[in-house]
Steps between C-alpha positions, in 0.01 A plus 500: 500500500635860415380843626578873506341788709199521271436143385596135515475175297398186688602143429218442247615807285207721612617868518359729779509874557476661844235777536338683792222242471733203519665294243329477160561241222688647211514201280668165441861452376634170365743605234800581711642565842314688770740792469413532124133495598537784749717697249232460232211625713724773646559626144125506453484722813762729366302528178196613708721755678627645171133510362371693809804730482419587139132559581590726788717711267232516242243618758743761628643639175252443217143589424388136542128499549348390838307225316806357321704520826239309694483231233882462523490483886226237496704295253809495722293446811350182343858364456602606853179334646571187307811445703708376203819672606733483799574828681339765714150481339355704789742790421372488136145507614578804714661673196189424293278637772700826490467511124125465528489802730723694271283420201190609691671819606590581141152411378354756754762757396413462134134517572551824687731628223235414233239682711722810524579494124135461425410799719770706332393400153133579587611846629710560193222399260241717693736802463529427127123483471457826680755677288352353180150619599644845560687499161175397334364849554811682381517724190872463479468248216867431438631500854207306641508245214874435565442474869221243454719292288768507768240387758412200292868398490517545879174289545652215294801488728289455811400157648141378444258518791220255563293473182192697629700800629742513201209487257316775681801727516588429134144583396522840653853552355392396155179706517700810594730446193202447270331814634815706429540350153139577416534859610824542315347362183194719538736812544692434184198402297360840610813674374477316170132592472588867562763504234254332268246765581769769437571354170131507389456852631809613304382329187192723512710803567732416201181453282365847590842660467550357151145609401571857619839528328358649177280755680546872420287616795828597672381631846245230597720218342808608691294514828357155422859372450594635841208318652594186312850537643361535856290192444806315368699580813208401723453167323825358649745277318398221266706189439848586402472335157206734415592818683765640260301421182186663640700809608662541164163487325346737751787750485521461122135599457556811714810580298305499177238738640743739664735497202208614283406761751857627513511542125187717522638697787829575340473860614542381852861411451619757747266364755622151426858603532426622848320168561815312398714695753237419774489122405876487478512629854233249600706221326799601695311506826362152409844365408615585860287204615746261327599250607178415675541464870176552700240367242200650674660840522626488148156405365341791686756746393482383133119524513534860606758583235286321236189701599698825460636359174150429367395847598774672304380405152694408192856578387650545157450191301872423435591543865221281637649150456816588694339675793213241527756230466674631809170486690422157374831372606418610855150356477625169364753477791211553745302232314790256510542560874136422545539181301807406698315558824205290374733228389691510832176446695366224272593170679357283220726665242791467731423132565498429134825688446664312793362164371656568155832609654509189715438269204765669287751490790435125545557441129829702500625302808397172331686588176806602693508170670459312172783703345733411793402126453564514128841648550581249762411222262712670229195570273606833372235506222214449751656756730511766222142430401389532854691828541317649210168398645618645841575834338145523373347397842736746684373785276147419584582477866673846493204649330257336763720625787496846352133488481472372863699816612194708413324343792759627742668165555 
């Protein structure tokens, strides 16, 4: 018979292990000496020690779930309880009991952590909803639209809540965005409608101006032209593609009439010379508005100058294009400043410009990568072909970036 502090082998080859509850049968050994039997079952014990050590380390240093940890503990405990090893099995049971407590502690910590994270996510989403609902009433179309898009990105980065709460908050958030989008579309639809109405109004004014261009009733017709001009200014701007053409027709009709009147009133040359001097002074005053700084102030000042201009009367025919050209240069600068301001505050136009720029930039980057790959592969012909294509795409990108600068970015 052979034995050690934790086990023994009797004369029949039965192996025992000593525990707090007394000796337990480990197994039967007939293949060799008692010492070999004890050594075999002691190695099995060492295997359990290693296995428990590894599990303890995983519990302490990794994010092993409580469920998986408990399954692993139960698996080892079954082997320990089966008494198929020789060693301090009671010590192993004690270590397993400590592991159970550690796992339970971690489970509770994670439960509290999840509850805390859920509360934080709920508060964050509630804050996003409140801000979105405030932005839904904003008239700052560009800034509010950009901020709402940023809020969506923030929302996507937050954890989900329970389904009911998450759905309710998302419904409010989505409703706020939809309300803003609907108001913004209505606003720009109204602007488009106003420009269309201005176009129809100016079409009627042009038709009457052209009908009056052959009149020889100088006084009443000139007065009517002044009224038509006032109506023209009051009508607002039409779409850009129509405005210049309508203005040229409108101004051309007046030119015909006033040119005819000037030929009849040739004796008023002296008066017209004085008019020219006054208009040149007004043109000089108007030119001081350039470059346009304060648009509102420039518009008001130019309107005042133009009213005095209209009150002066005609100038000598040969001097008229030059002096009026000076005024029209200033007027066009103001109109362009108005166009730039409108474009700058048009988020949909900017979005299209940014989208095109992004697509072209992606295409340029892709071609650059393909050129590098072709060179690396020694394919000079393909690299040269791609470089020619890159030149064309780069030119389009430069043009798109130049257009994007008009939006202030």
